[in-house]
C-alpha positions as CSV (number, residue, x, y, z in Angstrom):
1,M,-2.0,7.8,-36.9
2,S,0.7,8.4,-34.2
3,V,0.2,11.4,-31.8
4,V,3.8,11.1,-30.5
5,R,6.7,9.2,-32.1
6,L,10.2,8.8,-30.7
7,D,13.0,8.1,-33.3
8,G,16.4,7.1,-32.0
9,V,16.0,9.1,-28.9
10,V,19.1,9.3,-26.7
11,R,19.1,11.1,-23.3
12,E,22.3,11.4,-21.2
13,I,22.6,12.7,-17.6
14,G,26.2,13.7,-17.2
15,D,28.3,10.8,-18.5
16,F,25.5,8.3,-17.9
17,V,23.3,7.3,-20.9
18,I,19.8,6.8,-19.4
19,L,17.9,6.3,-22.7
20,D,19.8,4.8,-25.7
21,G,18.1,4.7,-29.1
22,I,14.5,4.7,-28.1
23,D,12.1,4.0,-31.0
24,A,8.4,4.0,-30.0
25,A,5.1,5.5,-31.0
26,I,1.7,6.2,-29.4
27,A,-1.4,6.2,-31.6
28,A,-4.6,7.9,-30.9
29,G,-6.6,6.0,-28.3
30,D,-3.7,3.9,-27.2
31,R,-3.5,3.0,-23.5
32,V,0.2,2.2,-22.7
33,G,1.8,1.2,-19.4
34,L,5.4,2.1,-18.8
35,V,7.3,-0.4,-16.4
36,G,10.8,-0.8,-15.3
37,P,12.9,-0.7,-12.1
38,N,13.5,2.5,-10.2
39,G,16.2,4.6,-12.0
40,A,15.5,2.9,-15.4
41,G,14.5,6.3,-16.9
42,K,10.7,6.2,-16.9
43,T,10.2,9.8,-15.7
44,T,12.9,10.9,-18.1
45,L,11.1,9.2,-21.0
46,L,7.7,10.9,-20.0
47,R,9.4,14.3,-19.8
48,V,11.0,13.8,-23.2
49,A,7.7,12.7,-24.7
50,A,6.0,15.8,-23.2
51,G,8.6,18.2,-24.5
52,L,9.7,19.2,-21.0
53,D,13.2,17.8,-21.8
54,E,15.0,17.7,-25.2
55,P,16.7,14.5,-26.3
56,D,20.5,14.7,-26.7
57,R,20.2,12.8,-30.0
58,G,17.2,11.6,-32.0
59,Q,13.9,13.3,-32.6
60,V,10.4,13.5,-31.0
61,H,7.5,14.0,-33.5
62,R,4.2,15.3,-32.1
63,K,0.9,15.6,-34.0
64,R,0.2,19.2,-35.0
65,G,-2.2,20.8,-32.5
66,L,-1.7,18.0,-30.0
67,A,-3.3,18.7,-26.6
68,L,-1.0,17.1,-24.1
69,G,-1.2,16.8,-20.2
70,I,1.3,15.5,-17.8
71,L,1.1,14.6,-14.1
72,A,4.6,14.4,-12.7
73,Q,5.6,12.2,-9.8
74,E,7.1,15.2,-8.0
75,A,4.5,17.7,-9.0
76,H,5.5,21.3,-9.6
77,F,2.1,23.0,-10.1
78,D,1.6,25.9,-12.4
79,A,1.1,29.4,-10.9
80,A,-2.5,29.5,-12.1
81,F,-3.4,26.3,-10.4
82,M,-1.9,27.5,-7.1
83,A,-3.3,31.0,-7.3
84,A,-6.9,29.8,-7.8
85,P,-9.4,31.1,-5.1
86,D,-10.6,27.5,-4.4
87,L,-9.9,24.0,-5.4
88,R,-13.1,23.6,-7.5
89,T,-12.3,26.6,-9.6
90,A,-8.7,25.4,-10.1
91,V,-10.0,22.1,-11.4
92,R,-12.7,23.6,-13.6
93,R,-10.2,25.8,-15.2
94,G,-8.6,22.7,-16.7
95,A,-11.3,22.8,-19.3
96,V,-9.7,25.9,-20.9
97,R,-11.4,25.6,-24.2
98,L,-14.9,25.1,-22.8
99,E,-14.4,28.1,-20.4
100,A,-13.3,30.3,-23.4
101,M,-16.5,29.2,-25.3
102,E,-18.6,29.8,-22.2
103,R,-17.4,33.4,-22.0
104,E,-17.9,34.0,-25.6
105,L,-21.5,32.7,-25.4
106,A,-22.1,35.0,-22.4
107,D,-20.7,38.0,-24.4
108,L,-23.1,37.2,-27.3
109,E,-26.0,36.9,-24.9
110,R,-25.2,40.3,-23.4
111,A,-25.0,41.8,-26.8
112,G,-28.5,40.4,-27.7
113,R,-27.1,38.2,-30.4
114,V,-28.7,35.0,-29.4
115,T,-30.5,34.7,-32.8
116,D,-27.3,35.0,-34.8
117,L,-26.0,32.0,-36.7
118,E,-22.6,32.4,-35.0
119,Y,-24.3,32.0,-31.5
120,E,-26.2,29.0,-32.8
121,D,-23.1,27.3,-34.1
122,L,-21.1,28.1,-31.0
123,Q,-23.8,26.8,-28.7
124,H,-24.1,23.6,-30.7
125,Y,-20.3,23.0,-30.6
126,F,-20.3,23.8,-26.8
127,E,-23.0,21.2,-26.2
128,V,-21.2,18.5,-28.3
129,L,-18.0,19.1,-26.3
130,G,-19.9,18.6,-23.0
131,G,-20.0,22.2,-21.9
132,Y,-23.3,21.9,-20.3
133,T,-22.3,18.9,-18.2
134,L,-18.9,20.5,-17.2
135,D,-19.9,21.4,-13.6
136,Q,-21.3,17.9,-13.1
137,R,-18.1,16.4,-14.3
138,V,-16.1,18.7,-12.1
139,D,-18.1,17.6,-9.0
140,E,-17.7,14.0,-10.0
141,A,-14.0,14.2,-10.5
142,L,-13.5,15.9,-7.1
143,S,-15.7,13.4,-5.3
144,G,-14.2,10.4,-7.1
145,L,-10.7,11.5,-6.2
146,G,-11.5,11.6,-2.6
147,F,-12.2,15.3,-1.9
148,A,-14.9,15.9,0.7
149,R,-17.4,18.7,-0.3
150,D,-16.1,21.0,2.4
151,E,-12.6,20.8,0.8
152,W,-13.7,22.1,-2.5
153,A,-13.8,25.7,-1.2
154,R,-10.2,25.5,0.1
155,R,-7.3,27.3,-1.7
156,P,-4.9,24.9,-3.4
157,A,-2.0,26.8,-1.8
158,D,-3.3,25.8,1.7
159,M,-3.4,22.1,1.0
160,S,-0.9,19.3,1.5
161,G,1.3,18.0,-1.3
162,G,-0.8,14.9,-1.6
163,Q,-4.0,16.9,-1.9
164,Q,-2.4,19.2,-4.5
165,T,-1.4,16.2,-6.6
166,R,-4.9,14.8,-6.4
167,G,-6.2,18.3,-7.4
168,A,-3.9,18.4,-10.4
169,L,-5.0,14.9,-11.4
170,A,-8.6,16.1,-11.2
171,R,-7.7,19.1,-13.4
172,L,-6.1,16.8,-16.0
173,V,-9.3,14.6,-16.0
174,I,-11.4,17.6,-16.7
175,A,-9.0,19.0,-19.4
176,D,-9.3,15.6,-21.2
177,P,-6.2,16.1,-23.5
178,D,-5.4,14.1,-26.6
179,L,-2.5,12.4,-24.7
180,L,-2.4,12.0,-21.0
181,L,1.0,11.3,-19.4
182,L,0.9,10.0,-15.8
183,D,3.9,9.3,-13.6
184,E,2.9,7.1,-10.6
185,P,-0.7,8.4,-10.6
186,T,-1.8,6.0,-7.8
187,N,0.3,7.8,-5.2
188,H,-1.9,9.7,-2.6
189,L,-5.0,7.9,-3.8
190,D,-7.2,5.6,-1.5
191,L,-8.9,2.4,-2.8
192,D,-12.1,4.2,-3.8
193,A,-10.3,6.9,-5.7
194,L,-8.1,4.4,-7.4
195,E,-11.1,2.5,-8.7
196,W,-12.8,5.8,-9.9
197,L,-9.7,6.7,-11.8
198,E,-9.3,3.3,-13.4
199,E,-12.9,3.5,-14.5
200,H,-12.4,6.9,-16.0
201,L,-9.2,6.0,-17.8
202,R,-10.9,2.9,-19.3
203,H,-13.6,5.0,-20.9
204,R,-11.7,8.1,-22.1
205,A,-11.1,8.4,-25.8
206,G,-7.7,10.0,-25.7
207,A,-4.3,8.2,-25.5
208,L,-2.6,7.4,-22.3
209,L,1.0,6.7,-21.3
210,A,1.2,5.8,-17.6
211,A,4.3,4.9,-15.6
212,S,3.4,2.9,-12.6
213,H,4.5,0.2,-10.2
214,D,0.8,-0.6,-9.3
215,R,0.2,-3.9,-11.1
216,A,-3.6,-3.9,-10.4
217,F,-3.8,-0.4,-11.9
218,L,-1.9,-1.5,-15.0
219,D,-4.1,-4.5,-15.4
220,A,-7.3,-2.3,-15.1
221,T,-6.3,0.5,-17.5
222,V,-3.7,-0.4,-20.2
223,T,-3.7,-2.6,-23.3
224,R,0.0,-2.4,-24.1
225,I,3.2,-2.4,-22.0
226,W,6.4,-0.7,-22.7
227,E,9.3,-2.2,-20.7
228,L,12.2,0.1,-20.2
229,R,15.1,-2.3,-19.6
230,D,18.8,-1.8,-20.3
231,R,18.1,1.7,-21.6
232,R,15.9,0.4,-24.4
233,I,12.1,-0.1,-25.0
234,T,10.5,-3.4,-25.6
235,A,6.8,-3.5,-26.5
236,F,4.4,-6.2,-25.3
237,R,0.7,-6.6,-26.0
238,G,-1.9,-6.9,-23.2
239,D,-2.1,-5.7,-19.6
240,Y,0.6,-6.2,-17.0
241,S,-0.3,-9.8,-16.2
242,A,0.0,-10.7,-20.0
243,Y,3.3,-8.8,-20.1
244,H,4.7,-10.7,-17.1
245,R,3.9,-14.0,-18.7
246,Q,5.4,-13.0,-22.0
247,R,8.6,-11.6,-20.3
248,E,9.1,-14.8,-18.3
249,E,8.7,-17.0,-21.4
250,R,11.0,-14.7,-23.5
251,D,13.7,-14.8,-20.8
252,A,13.4,-18.6,-20.6
253,R,13.8,-18.9,-24.3
254,T,16.8,-16.6,-24.4
255,V,18.5,-18.5,-21.6
256,K,17.9,-21.7,-23.6
257,D,19.2,-20.0,-26.8
258,V,22.3,-18.8,-25.0
259,G,23.1,-22.4,-23.7
260,S,22.6,-23.8,-27.2
261,H,24.7,-21.1,-28.8
262,A,27.5,-21.7,-26.2
263,A,27.4,-25.4,-27.0
264,Q,27.7,-24.7,-30.7
265,V,30.7,-22.4,-30.2
266,A,32.4,-25.0,-28.1
267,R,31.8,-27.7,-30.7
268,E,33.2,-25.5,-33.4
269,Q,36.3,-24.7,-31.4
270,E,36.8,-28.4,-30.8
271,L,36.5,-29.2,-34.5
272,V,38.9,-26.4,-35.5
273,Q,41.5,-27.8,-33.1
274,R,40.9,-31.4,-34.3
275,Y,41.4,-30.5,-38.1
276,R,44.4,-28.4,-37.2
277,S,46.1,-31.2,-35.4
278,H,45.2,-33.6,-38.3
279,R,46.5,-30.9,-40.8
280,K,43.2,-30.8,-42.7
281,Y,43.3,-27.1,-43.3
282,A,40.4,-26.8,-45.6
283,K,38.1,-28.3,-43.1
284,M,39.8,-26.2,-40.4
285,H,39.1,-22.9,-42.3
286,E,35.5,-24.0,-42.9
287,H,34.9,-24.4,-39.2
288,E,36.9,-21.3,-38.4
289,A,34.4,-19.4,-40.6
290,R,31.4,-21.0,-38.7
291,L,33.0,-20.1,-35.4
292,E,33.5,-16.5,-36.4
293,R,30.0,-16.2,-37.6
294,L,28.6,-17.7,-34.4
295,Q,30.8,-15.4,-32.2
296,S,29.6,-12.4,-34.1
297,E,26.0,-13.2,-33.4
298,G,26.6,-12.4,-29.8
299,V,23.6,-14.1,-28.1
300,T,23.6,-13.0,-24.4
301,A,21.6,-14.0,-21.5
302,P,19.2,-11.4,-20.0
303,Q,20.7,-9.5,-17.2
304,R,19.2,-10.5,-13.8
305,A,18.2,-7.2,-12.0
306,R,19.4,-6.8,-8.4
307,R,16.5,-8.0,-6.2
308,L,15.7,-7.1,-2.7
309,A,16.4,-10.0,-0.3
310,L,14.8,-9.6,3.1
311,P,16.6,-11.7,5.7
312,S,14.8,-14.4,7.6
313,S,16.6,-13.5,10.9
314,A,17.3,-10.2,12.5
315,L,20.8,-8.5,12.3
316,G,20.6,-8.4,16.2
317,G,20.6,-12.2,16.2
318,G,18.1,-15.0,16.0
319,G,14.4,-15.1,15.2
320,P,11.6,-13.6,17.3
321,A,10.1,-15.6,20.2
322,R,6.7,-17.2,19.9
323,S,4.0,-14.8,21.0
324,G,0.8,-15.7,22.9
325,E,-2.2,-16.9,21.0
326,I,-3.7,-13.5,20.8
327,A,-1.0,-11.0,19.7
328,V,-3.0,-7.8,20.2
329,R,-6.5,-7.2,21.3
330,M,-8.7,-4.0,21.5
331,E,-12.0,-3.5,23.2
332,D,-14.0,-0.4,23.1
333,L,-10.8,1.5,22.2
334,A,-10.9,5.1,21.2
335,I,-8.0,6.3,19.1
336,G,-7.0,9.8,18.3
337,Y,-4.9,12.7,19.6
338,A,-4.8,13.7,23.2
339,G,-4.3,17.2,24.5
340,A,-6.3,20.0,26.1
341,T,-9.1,19.2,23.6
342,P,-8.8,15.5,22.7
343,R,-9.5,14.7,19.0
344,P,-11.0,11.3,18.7
345,V,-10.6,9.7,15.2
346,A,-12.3,6.3,15.6
347,R,-13.6,3.8,18.0
348,I,-13.0,0.1,17.9
349,P,-15.7,-2.0,19.5
350,F,-13.6,-5.2,19.4
351,L,-10.7,-6.3,17.3
352,A,-8.2,-9.1,18.0
353,A,-5.3,-10.4,15.9
354,E,-4.4,-14.1,16.5
355,R,-0.8,-15.3,16.3
356,G,0.4,-15.5,12.7
357,A,-2.6,-13.7,11.2
358,R,-2.1,-11.5,8.1
359,I,-4.5,-8.6,8.4
360,G,-4.9,-5.7,6.0
361,I,-6.2,-2.4,7.3
362,V,-8.2,-0.5,4.8
363,G,-10.4,2.5,4.6
364,P,-10.5,6.0,3.1
365,N,-7.7,8.5,3.5
366,G,-8.0,10.2,6.9
367,A,-10.1,7.5,8.4
368,G,-7.6,6.7,11.0
369,K,-5.5,3.7,9.6
370,T,-2.1,5.3,10.5
371,T,-3.6,6.5,13.8
372,L,-4.5,2.9,14.7
373,L,-0.9,1.6,13.8
374,R,0.7,4.4,15.8
375,T,-1.5,3.6,18.8
376,I,-0.6,-0.1,18.7
377,A,3.1,0.9,18.3
378,G,2.9,3.0,21.4
379,E,3.4,6.4,19.6
380,L,-0.1,7.5,20.6
381,S,-1.9,6.8,23.9
382,P,-5.4,5.3,23.7
383,L,-8.1,8.0,24.6
384,D,-10.3,5.2,26.1
385,G,-10.8,1.5,26.3
386,V,-8.5,-1.5,26.4
387,L,-5.4,-2.2,24.3
388,S,-3.6,-5.4,25.4
389,F,-0.9,-7.6,24.0
390,G,-0.2,-11.3,24.2
391,N,2.7,-12.9,26.0
392,A,6.1,-12.2,24.5
393,V,4.9,-9.9,21.8
394,Q,7.8,-8.0,20.1
395,I,6.7,-5.1,17.9
396,G,8.4,-3.9,14.7
397,Y,6.9,-0.7,13.2
398,L,7.5,0.7,9.7
399,A,6.0,4.2,9.6
400,Q,4.6,5.8,6.4
401,L,5.9,9.3,7.4
402,R,9.5,8.8,8.2
403,E,11.5,11.2,10.5
404,A,13.6,13.8,8.7
405,A,17.1,12.7,8.1
406,I,20.0,14.1,10.2
407,P,22.2,16.2,7.9
408,G,25.4,14.4,7.1
409,T,24.2,11.0,8.2
410,T,25.0,8.2,5.7
411,V,23.2,5.0,5.1
412,L,26.0,3.2,6.9
413,D,25.9,5.7,9.8
414,A,22.2,5.2,10.2
415,L,22.5,1.4,10.5
416,L,25.6,1.6,12.8
417,A,23.7,4.1,15.0
418,A,20.8,1.7,15.5
419,M,22.9,-1.5,15.9
420,P,26.7,-1.5,16.9
421,V,28.1,-4.1,14.5
422,T,31.3,-4.1,12.5
423,P,31.3,-2.1,9.3
424,G,31.8,-5.3,7.3
425,E,28.7,-6.9,9.0
426,A,26.7,-3.7,8.3
427,R,27.8,-3.6,4.6
428,S,26.9,-7.2,4.2
429,Y,23.5,-6.6,5.7
430,L,22.7,-3.5,3.7
431,A,23.7,-5.4,0.5
432,R,20.5,-7.4,0.9
433,F,18.6,-4.1,0.6
434,L,20.5,-3.2,-2.5
435,F,23.0,-0.8,-0.9
436,R,26.2,-2.0,-2.3
437,G,29.6,-0.4,-2.6
438,D,29.6,3.4,-2.4
439,D,25.8,3.3,-2.0
440,V,26.2,2.9,1.7
441,L,28.0,6.3,1.8
442,K,25.1,8.2,0.4
443,E,23.6,10.8,2.8
444,V,20.1,9.8,4.0
445,R,18.7,13.2,3.1
446,S,19.6,12.8,-0.6
447,L,18.1,9.3,-0.9
448,S,15.2,8.8,-3.4
449,G,11.8,7.6,-2.1
450,G,12.6,4.0,-3.1
451,E,16.0,4.1,-1.5
452,R,14.6,5.6,1.7
453,S,11.9,2.9,1.8
454,R,14.6,0.2,1.5
455,L,16.7,1.8,4.3
456,E,13.5,1.8,6.5
457,L,13.1,-1.9,5.9
458,A,16.6,-2.6,6.7
459,L,16.3,-0.7,10.0
460,L,13.1,-2.6,10.7
461,G,14.9,-5.9,10.5
462,I,17.7,-5.1,13.0
463,M,15.8,-6.6,15.9
464,P,13.5,-9.7,16.0
465,A,9.8,-8.9,15.9
466,N,6.8,-11.2,16.0
467,L,4.2,-8.4,15.4
468,L,4.9,-6.3,12.3
469,L,3.0,-3.0,11.9
470,L,3.6,-1.9,8.3
471,D,2.2,1.4,7.0
472,E,2.3,1.5,3.2
473,P,5.4,-0.8,3.0
474,T,5.5,-0.7,-0.8
475,N,5.5,3.1,-1.3
476,H,8.1,4.2,-3.8
477,L,9.2,0.6,-4.4
478,D,9.4,-0.9,-7.9
479,I,7.7,-4.1,-8.9
480,P,10.6,-6.5,-8.1
481,A,10.9,-5.1,-4.6
482,R,7.2,-5.3,-4.0
483,E,7.3,-8.9,-5.1
484,A,10.1,-9.5,-2.6
485,I,8.1,-8.0,0.2
486,E,5.1,-10.1,-0.7
487,A,7.2,-13.3,-0.6
488,F,8.7,-12.2,2.8
489,M,5.2,-11.6,4.2
490,A,3.9,-14.9,2.9
491,D,6.7,-16.8,4.6
492,T,7.2,-14.9,7.9
493,P,5.7,-16.5,11.0
494,A,5.2,-13.0,12.5
495,T,1.7,-11.5,12.9
496,L,1.2,-8.8,10.3
497,L,-0.9,-5.6,10.5
498,V,-0.6,-4.0,7.1
499,V,-2.0,-0.6,6.0
500,S,-1.7,-0.5,2.1
501,H,-3.4,0.7,-1.0
502,D,-1.5,-2.0,-3.0
503,R,-4.4,-4.2,-4.0
504,R,-2.2,-6.9,-5.3
505,L,-0.4,-7.1,-1.9
506,L,-3.6,-7.1,0.0
507,E,-5.0,-9.9,-2.2
508,T,-1.9,-11.9,-2.2
509,V,-0.9,-11.6,1.5
510,C,-3.9,-10.7,3.6
511,D,-6.7,-13.2,4.4
512,K,-8.5,-10.9,6.7
513,L,-9.2,-7.1,6.8
514,W,-9.9,-4.5,9.4
515,V,-12.0,-1.8,7.8
516,I,-12.0,1.8,9.2
517,D,-14.6,4.2,8.0
518,E,-17.3,6.5,9.4
519,G,-15.5,6.7,12.7
520,L,-15.6,2.9,13.4
521,A,-13.2,0.0,12.9
522,V,-14.6,-3.5,12.3
523,P,-13.3,-6.8,11.1
524,F,-14.0,-8.4,7.8
525,D,-13.5,-12.1,7.5
526,G,-12.2,-12.3,3.9
527,G,-9.7,-10.8,1.5
528,Y,-9.7,-7.7,-0.6
529,R,-11.9,-9.0,-3.5
530,A,-14.4,-10.4,-1.1
531,W,-14.7,-7.1,0.7
532,R,-15.1,-5.1,-2.5
533,S,-17.8,-7.6,-3.6
534,A,-19.5,-7.2,-0.3
535,L,-19.4,-3.4,-0.6
536,A,-21.1,-3.6,-4.0
537,E,-23.8,-5.7,-2.4
538,G,-24.5,-3.1,0.3
539,W,-22.1,-4.0,3.1
540,T,-21.3,-1.1,5.4
541,V,-19.1,-0.5,8.5
542,N,-22.1,0.6,10.7
543,E,-24.1,-2.6,9.8
544,A,-21.0,-4.8,10.4
545,A,-20.6,-3.1,13.8
546,Q,-24.2,-3.8,14.7
547,T,-23.9,-7.5,13.7
548,Q,-20.7,-7.8,15.7
549,A,-22.4,-6.3,18.8
550,R,-25.3,-8.7,18.6
551,R,-23.0,-11.6,18.1
552,L,-20.9,-10.7,21.1
553,L,-24.0,-10.1,23.2
554,V,-25.5,-13.5,22.4
555,G,-22.3,-15.6,22.2
556,G,-20.6,-14.1,25.2
557,P,-20.5,-10.3,25.1
558,S,-17.5,-8.4,26.1
559,R,-19.8,-6.0,28.0
560,A,-23.4,-6.0,28.9
561,S,-23.9,-2.5,27.5
562,T,-22.6,-3.4,24.1
563,S,-25.0,-1.8,21.5
564,A,-24.9,-0.7,18.0
565,P,-22.5,2.3,18.1
566,S,-23.3,5.4,16.2
567,R,-21.1,8.1,14.9
568,A,-22.5,10.5,17.6
569,S,-21.8,8.1,20.4
570,I,-18.2,7.5,19.4
571,F,-17.2,11.2,19.9
572,A,-19.5,11.7,22.9
573,S,-17.4,13.5,25.5
574,S,-13.9,14.5,26.4
575,G,-14.3,12.6,29.7
576,D,-14.7,9.3,27.9
577,A,-12.0,10.3,25.4
578,N,-9.5,10.8,28.2
579,G,-10.3,7.4,29.7
580,S,-11.1,8.8,33.2
581,S,-14.3,7.1,33.9
582,D,-14.8,4.2,36.3
583,R,-16.2,2.2,33.5
584,S,-13.0,2.3,31.5
585,A,-10.9,1.5,34.5
586,A,-13.1,-1.6,35.3
587,R,-12.6,-2.8,31.7
588,R,-8.9,-2.4,31.9
589,R,-8.9,-4.8,34.9
590,A,-11.3,-7.3,33.2
591,V,-9.1,-9.6,31.2
592,P,-5.3,-10.1,31.2
593,A,-3.5,-9.5,27.9
594,G,-3.8,-12.0,25.2
595,V,-6.0,-14.7,27.0
596,A,-9.6,-14.4,26.6
597,S,-10.8,-14.2,23.0
598,T,-14.4,-13.7,24.4
599,P,-14.1,-11.0,27.1
600,I,-16.0,-11.2,30.4
601,P,-19.1,-9.0,31.0
602,N,-18.2,-6.2,33.4
603,T,-21.0,-6.4,36.0
604,R,-19.6,-3.6,38.2
605,E,-20.9,-1.0,35.8
606,K,-24.4,-1.0,37.2
607,K,-25.4,-2.2,40.7
608,G,-29.1,-2.6,40.1
609,K,-31.0,-5.8,39.7
610,L,-31.0,-7.4,36.2
611,S,-34.0,-8.5,34.3
612,K,-34.5,-12.2,34.0
613,D,-33.5,-12.4,30.4
614,A,-30.4,-10.1,30.9
615,Y,-29.3,-12.2,33.9
616,R,-29.8,-15.5,32.2
617,R,-27.7,-14.3,29.2
618,Q,-24.9,-13.0,31.2
619,L,-24.9,-16.0,33.6
620,A,-24.6,-18.3,30.6
621,S,-21.7,-16.3,29.2
622,V,-19.7,-16.2,32.5
623,E,-20.3,-19.9,33.3
624,G,-19.2,-20.8,29.7
625,E,-16.1,-18.7,30.2
626,L,-15.4,-20.4,33.5
627,I,-15.6,-23.8,31.9
628,R,-13.4,-22.8,28.9
629,L,-10.7,-21.3,31.2
630,G,-10.9,-24.3,33.6
631,L,-10.3,-26.7,30.7
632,R,-7.5,-24.7,29.5
633,K,-5.9,-24.6,32.9
634,T,-6.1,-28.4,33.2
635,H,-4.6,-28.7,29.7
636,L,-1.7,-26.4,30.6
637,E,-1.0,-28.0,34.0
638,L,-0.7,-31.4,32.1
639,A,1.7,-29.9,29.6
640,V,3.9,-28.5,32.4
641,G,4.4,-32.0,33.7
642,D,5.2,-33.4,30.3
643,P,8.9,-34.4,30.2
644,Q,9.3,-33.2,26.5
645,V,8.0,-29.8,27.5
646,Q,10.3,-29.7,30.6
647,A,13.3,-30.5,28.4
648,N,12.5,-27.5,26.1
649,F,13.2,-24.3,28.0
650,V,11.5,-22.1,25.4
651,E,8.3,-24.1,25.3
652,L,8.3,-24.5,29.1
653,R,8.5,-20.7,29.5
654,R,5.6,-20.2,27.0
655,V,3.4,-22.8,28.7
656,T,4.0,-21.4,32.2
657,S,3.4,-17.8,31.1
658,E,0.2,-18.8,29.5
659,L,-0.8,-20.8,32.6
660,A,-0.3,-17.7,34.7
661,D,-2.4,-15.6,32.4
662,V,-5.2,-18.2,32.4
663,E,-5.2,-18.4,36.2
664,A,-5.5,-14.5,36.4
665,A,-8.4,-14.7,33.9
666,L,-10.0,-17.4,35.9
667,T,-9.9,-15.3,39.0
668,T,-11.5,-12.4,37.2
669,A,-14.2,-14.6,35.8
670,E,-15.0,-16.0,39.3
671,E,-15.3,-12.4,40.6
672,A,-17.6,-11.6,37.8
673,W,-19.8,-14.6,38.6
674,L,-20.0,-13.6,42.2
675,E,-20.9,-10.0,41.3
676,L,-23.5,-11.2,38.9
677,A,-25.1,-13.3,41.6
678,E,-25.6,-10.2,43.6
679,R,-27.7,-8.7,40.8
680,A,-29.9,-11.8,40.3
681,P,-33.6,-10.8,39.9
């Protein structure tokens, strides 16, 4: 039996028809995903199904007594939710029916009527509906959706928009309506919260209609897909991956049918002309009838949607230079916010990105992923430690939180302000990002989330860059645009550092991860699925940091004092956070940018004698580094004398620049060897 049925629904916005003759139905227990490009009308369809908007024509039939809940993409929270004294209370009040029964039971108990049949029946019904586990489910929902326990006591009105949206989602989970309508529910959720929500939606008994661009979410939660295309609904069985295969096959068949139909029309036209010229009018009329029938069938090819086309070269001309072997390197780096009272966010014992690496940065919301990218981009200063870049690194940074638009500035104005080119060149470039015709004259402040993301991508591509820092690059983008970005990332020679909750992007593009959690950032050698499997088997950031510290100590430590860092030691003192200690200064002098993948022990930290074991380990490390750098210097000196290298200016510049870095590193290693000799036991 259908809980909601749409019969011939038409919805118009001004003179534009956004939904045209929609026929669809959702049965009890159905889990349906709603897909389509931005602007196709998915949000409009959800609002019509929920009764928030009325159709201009057609009808919407809802089951009598239907309990319905909707989470809007741009949430407008009800007054009761916002006025709640704390978040936990606001979420618990989602179970309106259970709370009413709870009050009624309390009234009967105060009246001393616990032996009445009415009390017994009500108590039994309350238990069947899960009333006695309500508080447990509220706590699970809040924890699962990423709220720390100390946030439960905060007023919803004092929270950020993202936190309010997650709170409203938790309230809907507790309400457990017969039909749950979700518009982009994965916005504002980190990876753990996403997986918790997917698990809950898979096991709930009620129906679900979810509009989403998150392909992994759709694969995990739905069993049918509604595609909103050309103002009509087409239904497909299976999850998103099954739908994608069916859609590709159906489009291929349609294209083939269109070709066959066109050939038949051409053949009939030829026969009509032939019989007319031969004055065989009976035959001519026969084929004219066939031709008319074929033309009335009207087989048309599927319209190809406009697709994002990221350019391979920058608008400013040419591609990026080749960077050094190590694009960016961090050693004992503390990141956070400076000021009178520095606020450290995380410490990075050691991370390095090799040229061409594609690294995903993952972790809970608030762990420091954006802070790390802003520090690398130069928007925030390191609080302590070493942050260095390789030779010829050119940074491009796509921020998640974009600056407010200047009133009156159009899309075309924004591009021309960033790069003085002709209006024709600017329009041609913007067309690749789907700003065509009058679209370039839209004010930036009036752009939708997806349009703003496309404009930011366009501005990012103005100047060449070989180190791309991308913070949630697929936010607000539809599936075709996400696929275009994935294709660009797969093909670009640039080094990529990507913060994203888009699991399909992480799995498709990134072969390594940097994980930030518990105040630490550590590398993980593997993709997203491998990391989640490792987590399930007990992998933790702290244990990974301890393993990394032992490996660096044995195989050539970056510092003699490297130890398993603890959360307490990371945020030890404001003096360290400000980077004012002699130890930090010595480390900053230790290794030139981008050369040594295994940093040199800093023996200036302590002037006392070393134990025999410590001296032997550090001496082996320094001597190994001297041998490695010496061999590299010899190789580069031979390359400088190579006629082919001398004939290539770009390659010659790269080799000579790396040679200078190696010579500087060799000098530093020799000084470390001499200082180590002074501390021999």
